[in-house]
N, C-alpha and C positions, 0 to 999 in steps of 0.2 A: 235449684231454680236457674234458668238461662237469666244469663245477662243483657238486656235489650239495650244498656246505653252505650251508643258508639262512642270511644274517645280517642276524638280524632290528634289528640297531639300525640296519643301511644301511637297510634297508626304510620302518623308523619315519623315520627323519630325511625321505625322501621324501615319504611321505604326510603330516609334517609340512608341509613346506615345500608340497607343494600343496594343502594348508590356509589355510596361510598368504596364497598366491596370493590363493585365492579369496575370502578376508577381504577382504584391500586392494580387488578387484575389487568386491566388494558395496560396502565402502565410500565406494569412488569414486561410485556408483550414488547411493548415500544420499546423497551430499553436495549430487551434481549434483542431486539431487528436493529437497533442502531449499533449494539458491541456485536453484533456478526458482520452488518457492514463497513465497522473499523479495522476489524480482523482482517477481513477480504480485501480491502484498501492497503492495511499492513502488508498483507501479503503480495498484493501488486508490485506498489512499492519497492518492496526487496528483492523481485524481480527485475522492475526497469535498470536498480541500483545494480546489482550481478549484472546485467546484460550492459550497461552501459560501464562498467569496472574493465569486462570481458572485449569490448569495442576501445577502451584507451589501451589496455594491452596490448592489442592487436596493431592498434597505430604506433604505439613505441616500439613495436619489434619491425613494423615497415620502415619506419624513421631511422631504425638502426641499419636495417639491413641497406638502404638506400646511402648511408652514411658511408658504408664498407664499399658498395659501391661507386663511389664518387673518388673515393682513396684510392680501388682498387685500378680506375678506368685512369688518375693521377699518374701511377704506379706504371700503367702500359704507356702511357704518350712518355715519362720519364724515360723508360727503358728505348721506345721507338727513336727518342733525339738522339741518346745515347749511342745507338746502332749507325744511326744516319753521319755521325760524326766522321 
């Protein structure tokens, strides 16, 4: 015999469980997207940090070269002064 009674509580619980399952799936997708975005941001930060370190190294080398040039200029002036005596 067919069941003719409509069990509202039963069907409501089914719909609620379907909604919960879909929400879990959506939450997991959003978590994965957030994790991927965070990983991309970390990679970009690492690249920026490496570029900054490279720039600092180049600046240090330029500063050292400038200091060496100053020493050489001073030595040239000293030699010129001694030659003119």
